[in-house]
Structure formats: C-alpha cells, structure tokens
C-alpha positions as CSV (number, residue, x, y, z in Angstrom):
1,X,-35.2,-35.3,-15.5
2,X,-31.5,-35.3,-14.6
3,X,-31.2,-37.0,-11.2
4,X,-27.4,-36.8,-11.3
5,X,-25.9,-33.3,-11.7
6,X,-22.4,-31.8,-11.4
7,X,-21.8,-28.1,-10.9
8,X,-18.3,-27.1,-12.1
9,X,-16.6,-23.9,-11.1
10,X,-13.1,-22.6,-11.6
11,X,-11.3,-23.3,-8.3
12,X,-8.5,-25.9,-8.5
13,X,-10.6,-29.0,-7.8
14,X,-12.5,-28.5,-11.1
15,X,-9.9,-30.9,-12.6
16,X,-11.5,-33.7,-10.6
17,X,-14.7,-33.5,-12.7
18,X,-15.5,-37.0,-14.0
19,X,-15.9,-36.0,-17.7
20,X,-16.2,-39.7,-18.7
21,X,-19.3,-40.3,-16.6
22,X,-21.9,-39.6,-19.3
23,X,-24.7,-40.2,-16.9
24,X,-23.6,-37.0,-15.0
25,X,-25.3,-33.9,-16.2
26,X,-22.5,-31.2,-16.1
27,X,-23.4,-27.6,-15.6
28,X,-20.9,-24.8,-15.6
29,X,-20.8,-21.0,-15.6
30,X,-19.4,-17.7,-16.7
31,X,-16.2,-18.1,-18.7
32,X,-15.1,-21.5,-17.2
33,X,-14.9,-22.8,-20.8
34,X,-11.5,-21.0,-21.1
35,X,-9.8,-23.4,-18.7
36,X,-7.4,-25.7,-20.5
37,X,-8.8,-29.3,-20.3
38,X,-12.4,-28.3,-19.8
39,X,-14.1,-31.1,-21.8
40,X,-17.8,-30.8,-21.9
41,X,-21.0,-29.3,-20.4
42,X,-24.7,-30.1,-20.8
43,X,-25.9,-26.7,-19.6
44,X,-24.3,-23.2,-19.2
45,X,-25.1,-20.3,-16.8
46,X,-24.2,-16.6,-16.9
47,X,-26.8,-14.9,-14.7
48,X,-25.2,-11.5,-14.8
49,X,-26.7,-8.7,-16.9
50,X,-25.5,-9.0,-20.5
51,X,-25.1,-5.2,-20.8
52,X,-22.8,-5.1,-17.8
53,X,-19.8,-7.0,-19.1
54,X,-16.3,-5.4,-19.0
55,X,-14.0,-6.7,-21.7
56,X,-10.3,-6.1,-20.7
57,X,-7.6,-5.4,-23.3
58,X,-5.2,-7.9,-21.7
59,X,-5.2,-11.0,-19.6
60,X,-3.9,-9.0,-16.6
61,X,-6.8,-7.2,-15.0
62,X,-6.9,-5.3,-11.6
63,X,-10.1,-4.9,-9.6
64,X,-10.0,-1.1,-9.8
65,X,-10.1,-1.2,-13.6
66,X,-13.5,-2.9,-13.7
67,X,-16.3,-0.3,-13.6
68,X,-18.7,-0.6,-10.6
69,X,-21.5,-3.0,-11.3
70,X,-19.7,-4.7,-14.2
71,X,-18.3,-8.2,-14.6
72,X,-15.1,-9.1,-16.3
73,X,-15.5,-11.4,-19.4
74,X,-13.5,-12.2,-22.6
75,X,-14.3,-10.0,-25.6
76,X,-15.7,-13.1,-27.4
77,X,-18.0,-14.1,-24.5
78,X,-21.3,-12.9,-25.9
79,X,-20.5,-14.6,-29.3
80,X,-19.5,-17.8,-27.5
81,X,-22.9,-17.8,-25.6
82,X,-24.8,-17.2,-28.8
83,X,-23.2,-20.2,-30.5
84,X,-23.9,-22.9,-27.9
85,X,-26.0,-25.9,-28.7
86,X,-26.8,-26.6,-25.0
87,X,-29.2,-24.7,-22.8
88,X,-27.7,-21.3,-21.8
89,X,-29.4,-20.0,-18.7
90,X,-29.2,-16.2,-18.6
91,X,-30.5,-13.2,-16.6
92,X,-34.4,-13.2,-16.7
93,X,-34.2,-9.9,-18.7
94,X,-31.5,-10.9,-21.0
95,X,-33.4,-10.0,-24.2
96,X,-33.8,-6.4,-23.0
97,X,-30.2,-6.2,-22.0
98,X,-29.0,-7.5,-25.4
99,X,-31.8,-7.6,-27.9
100,X,-29.9,-9.9,-30.3
101,X,-30.0,-12.6,-27.6
102,X,-33.7,-12.9,-28.2
103,X,-32.8,-14.9,-31.3
104,X,-30.4,-17.3,-29.6
105,X,-31.9,-20.7,-30.1
106,X,-30.7,-22.2,-26.8
107,X,-31.0,-19.1,-24.5
108,X,-33.2,-19.6,-21.5
109,X,-34.5,-17.1,-18.9
110,X,-33.3,-18.2,-15.5
111,X,-36.4,-19.0,-13.3
112,X,-35.4,-16.7,-10.5
113,X,-38.9,-16.0,-9.3
114,X,-39.8,-19.7,-9.1
115,X,-36.7,-20.5,-7.1
116,X,-37.3,-17.5,-4.8
117,X,-40.9,-18.7,-4.2
118,X,-39.5,-22.0,-3.0
119,X,-36.4,-21.0,-1.0
120,X,-36.8,-17.3,-0.4
121,X,-34.5,-14.4,-1.4
122,X,-31.3,-15.6,0.3
123,X,-29.0,-16.4,-2.6
124,X,-25.5,-15.1,-2.6
125,X,-23.7,-16.6,-5.6
126,X,-24.3,-18.0,-9.0
127,X,-23.5,-21.6,-7.8
128,X,-26.1,-21.1,-5.1
129,X,-28.7,-20.2,-7.7
130,X,-27.6,-23.2,-9.8
131,X,-28.0,-25.5,-6.8
132,X,-31.4,-24.0,-6.0
133,X,-32.6,-24.8,-9.5
134,X,-31.1,-28.4,-9.3
135,X,-33.0,-28.9,-6.0
136,X,-36.2,-27.6,-7.6
137,X,-35.8,-30.1,-10.4
138,X,-35.6,-33.0,-8.0
139,X,-31.9,-33.8,-8.4
140,X,-30.9,-36.6,-6.0
141,X,-27.2,-36.8,-6.5
142,X,-25.2,-33.5,-6.7
143,X,-21.5,-33.2,-7.4
144,X,-19.6,-30.0,-6.7
145,X,-16.2,-29.4,-8.4
146,X,-14.2,-26.2,-8.5
147,X,-16.3,-24.3,-6.0
148,X,-14.4,-23.5,-2.9
149,X,-15.8,-20.1,-1.7
150,X,-12.6,-19.6,0.2
151,X,-11.5,-16.0,-0.4
152,X,-12.5,-13.6,2.3
153,X,-15.4,-12.1,0.5
154,X,-16.7,-15.4,-0.7
155,X,-16.3,-17.0,2.7
156,X,-18.3,-14.3,4.4
157,X,-20.9,-13.5,1.8
158,X,-21.4,-16.7,-0.3
159,X,-20.4,-19.8,1.5
160,X,-23.1,-19.8,4.3
161,X,-25.9,-19.8,1.6
162,X,-24.2,-22.5,-0.4
163,X,-23.8,-24.8,2.6
164,X,-27.4,-24.2,3.6
165,X,-28.4,-25.5,0.2
166,X,-26.1,-28.5,0.7
167,X,-28.1,-29.2,3.8
168,X,-31.4,-28.8,1.9
169,X,-30.3,-31.6,-0.5
170,X,-29.3,-34.0,2.3
171,X,-32.3,-33.3,4.5
172,X,-32.6,-34.3,8.2
173,X,-31.8,-38.0,8.0
174,X,-28.8,-39.8,9.3
175,X,-25.7,-39.1,7.2
176,X,-23.4,-41.8,5.9
177,X,-20.0,-40.3,5.0
178,X,-17.1,-41.8,3.1
179,X,-13.9,-40.7,1.3
180,X,-13.0,-42.5,-2.0
181,X,-10.5,-41.5,-4.6
182,X,-10.0,-38.0,-3.3
183,X,-13.7,-37.3,-3.0
184,X,-16.0,-36.9,0.0
185,X,-19.4,-38.6,-0.2
186,X,-22.4,-37.5,2.0
187,X,-25.4,-39.7,1.7
188,X,-28.8,-39.7,3.3
189,X,-32.2,-41.2,2.3
190,X,-32.9,-37.8,0.7
191,X,-29.8,-37.3,-1.5
192,X,-26.1,-37.7,-2.2
193,X,-23.6,-34.9,-2.2
194,X,-20.1,-35.4,-3.6
195,X,-17.2,-32.9,-2.9
196,X,-13.5,-33.0,-3.5
197,X,-11.5,-33.6,-0.3
198,X,-9.6,-30.2,-0.7
199,X,-12.8,-28.1,-1.1
200,X,-13.4,-26.1,2.1
201,X,-17.1,-26.4,1.7
202,X,-18.6,-28.4,4.6
203,X,-15.3,-28.5,6.4
204,X,-13.6,-26.7,9.2
205,X,-10.0,-26.9,10.5
206,X,-11.1,-27.7,14.0
207,X,-14.1,-28.8,16.1
208,X,-15.4,-26.0,18.2
209,X,-15.0,-26.4,22.0
210,X,-13.1,-29.7,21.6
211,X,-10.1,-28.6,19.5
212,X,-7.8,-25.6,19.7
213,X,-8.8,-23.0,17.2
214,X,-6.2,-22.6,14.5
215,X,-4.5,-19.2,14.6
216,X,-5.5,-18.5,18.2
217,X,-1.9,-17.8,19.0
218,X,-1.9,-14.9,16.4
219,X,-4.6,-12.9,18.2
220,X,-2.3,-11.2,20.7
221,X,0.0,-10.3,17.9
222,X,-2.9,-9.0,15.8
223,X,-4.0,-6.9,18.7
224,X,-0.4,-5.4,18.9
225,X,-0.6,-4.6,15.2
226,X,-3.9,-2.7,15.8
227,X,-2.4,-0.7,18.6
228,X,0.7,0.1,16.4
229,X,-1.6,1.2,13.6
230,X,-3.6,3.5,15.9
231,X,-0.4,5.2,17.1
232,X,0.8,5.6,13.5
233,X,-2.5,7.2,12.4
234,X,-2.4,9.6,15.4
235,X,1.1,10.6,14.4
236,X,0.1,11.1,10.8
237,X,-2.9,13.2,11.8
238,X,-0.8,15.3,14.1
239,X,1.7,16.0,11.3
240,X,-1.2,17.1,9.0
241,X,-2.5,19.5,11.7
242,X,1.0,21.0,12.5
243,X,1.1,24.8,11.9
244,X,3.7,25.7,9.3
245,X,6.0,27.6,11.6
246,X,5.5,25.7,14.8
247,X,8.5,23.6,15.8
248,X,6.4,21.1,17.8
249,X,3.9,18.4,17.0
250,X,1.1,17.9,19.5
251,X,-0.2,14.3,20.0
252,X,-3.0,13.0,22.3
253,X,-1.6,11.0,25.2
254,X,-4.4,8.7,26.4
255,X,-2.1,7.0,28.9
256,X,-2.0,10.2,31.0
257,X,-5.7,11.2,30.9
258,X,-8.6,11.8,28.6
259,X,-7.4,15.3,27.4
260,X,-3.6,14.9,28.0
261,X,-1.2,15.6,25.1
262,X,2.5,15.4,24.5
263,X,4.8,17.6,22.3
264,X,7.4,16.2,19.9
265,X,9.9,17.9,17.6
266,X,9.7,16.9,14.0
267,X,12.8,14.7,14.5
268,X,11.2,13.0,17.5
269,X,8.1,12.3,15.5
270,X,10.1,10.9,12.6
271,X,12.1,8.6,14.9
272,X,8.8,7.4,16.5
273,X,7.4,6.7,13.0
274,X,10.4,4.6,12.2
275,X,10.1,2.6,15.4
276,X,6.4,1.9,14.8
277,X,7.1,0.7,11.3
278,X,9.9,-1.6,12.6
279,X,7.6,-2.9,15.3
280,X,4.9,-3.6,12.8
281,X,7.4,-5.4,10.5
282,X,8.6,-7.6,13.4
283,X,5.1,-8.4,14.5
284,X,4.1,-9.4,10.9
285,X,7.2,-11.7,10.7
286,X,6.2,-13.3,14.0
287,X,2.7,-14.0,12.7
288,X,4.2,-15.5,9.5
289,X,6.4,-17.7,11.6
290,X,3.5,-19.0,13.6
291,X,1.6,-19.8,10.4
292,X,4.5,-21.6,8.9
293,X,4.9,-23.6,12.1
294,X,1.3,-24.6,12.0
295,X,1.4,-25.5,8.3
296,X,4.5,-27.7,8.6
297,X,3.7,-29.1,12.0
C-alpha cells in the first residue's frame, strides 16, 4: 500500500512537485504529461469516456468548438495511454467505449461503485475521484500540486467537494499547521495534507465576521452596472418593437408608475444608448481601479 501519495494537476503550482522524493507515489491525469518539465508518474487517470474525446487541429482551441459532452485531448492521447507501463485508471466502461483498450496491459477500470458506496455520489471533479480512491486505499499523507479549482466554474462546482475530502483525510482531531519551503502542512493524528502556499484550496482572503470582505466596495458599482444593463436591454427591446413608419420609440418608465411609458425619437434613443455605454465604461474602470488598489495595497 502507498501511504504517501501526490496528486498532480496542471495549475501553476504543479512545478513544486517533489519529483526526487521516490517514496512519494505520484498520480496525475488527463494530458498533464504534455507540460514541459513533467518528470514522472506512478499512476495515470483519465476518467472521461474514451469515445468522447475531441482532437483539435491546432493548439488554439475555443470552448464553442468542442462538441457538447466531449473533452479536448491531443490526437496522440489514446496511443499515449495504450503505451504506458504504469497503471492507467479509466472509465469503468472503457473497453466498450474503445474495444482496443481491452488489450492494454496496464489499463484499469476505475472503482467508481466502490468509492460511491463509501462516500456517496457527491463527486465533482477527477481530482476528487482520485482523492476518494486514495482515502479508500488508506493513504495517510497526501500532497496536492497543480490543483487550484479557482476558475468560476471550478470554484462553484468542484472545490467544495474537494475540500470536503481534504477534511475526510484530516478527520476531527486537532490540527497542527506549518509553512515550510512554500508549502502548507496540515497534520492531525489521522493524516497529513500538503498544499502549495499559492493554491486557493483551504484558504480564504478574509475571516468572516472579523475581517472586511475583499471586494465589498465593488458591490454598489456592480449594482449600478446591473441597472445600466437593464436600461440598455429595455431600449434594445423597444427598438425591436418599433413599427417601421412610427417616428417614436415607446419605453416603459417604472419611475412614474407600473404602466407608465415615455416616448423618444430615434435620435433621443441613440443618444441615450451612447450615455448608457459611457456610464458602463466609467463604472467598469472604477471597479478596475478598486481592484488595483486592493492588489497593490
């Protein structure tokens, strides 16, 4: 059994992976092997359906180009997986999805059902599944590199599950925390968790109720932006509804009553649109200034 495991993703802190620590069982995923400087792995994971890979023609790929339900991978990805001499954990139905994979010597069906039976169905990312498997194996020391879960979608959908599993590793005992060589160490009698200092996981920029929430000064400005956008949309809809030969544009005017309206000429509507766009631009600049002030102190 491997009691010391590192899960390595592709966010910037992956470069802190201690490749030289041969007692650390390194596990990575998807196409992380393409990163310059990636040195070794003892197990690999790609839990996505093998028949749902999208292979782009160039290195520049936009989200709208990827068919729904598919996952972007290099053209040689299937071949790379087939040639590995380490365990390659795949979707439980990998052999049906790609029949040739049934002959891959090191292919393994990921034990999804066993992990669900232990932890339930709440899994929101591949690193989460990998952590669940590590916990099922009895891993006592877990290192996390290159997994930040910091984009908006990841933060909302994936990070809570991942942090829950961090808690499952550490248990309910008293935590001993330390920072050494750019790494955060969390230690209890149940387990040890190691994270890069810059990884957002298990960190917040403030302490609720005792510190001012970062970005709180932006909220009034964001509210102004919402109001500006509502007015813009009302103007756009009124322009769409305008009869072809009518000189006036009719807008709802909530400030004067539930059913009140106002009439504008096309020139007046055009001028109002320019003003709204200028107001939105000014407000966005003010938000950017506040963020810059916060960043640089």
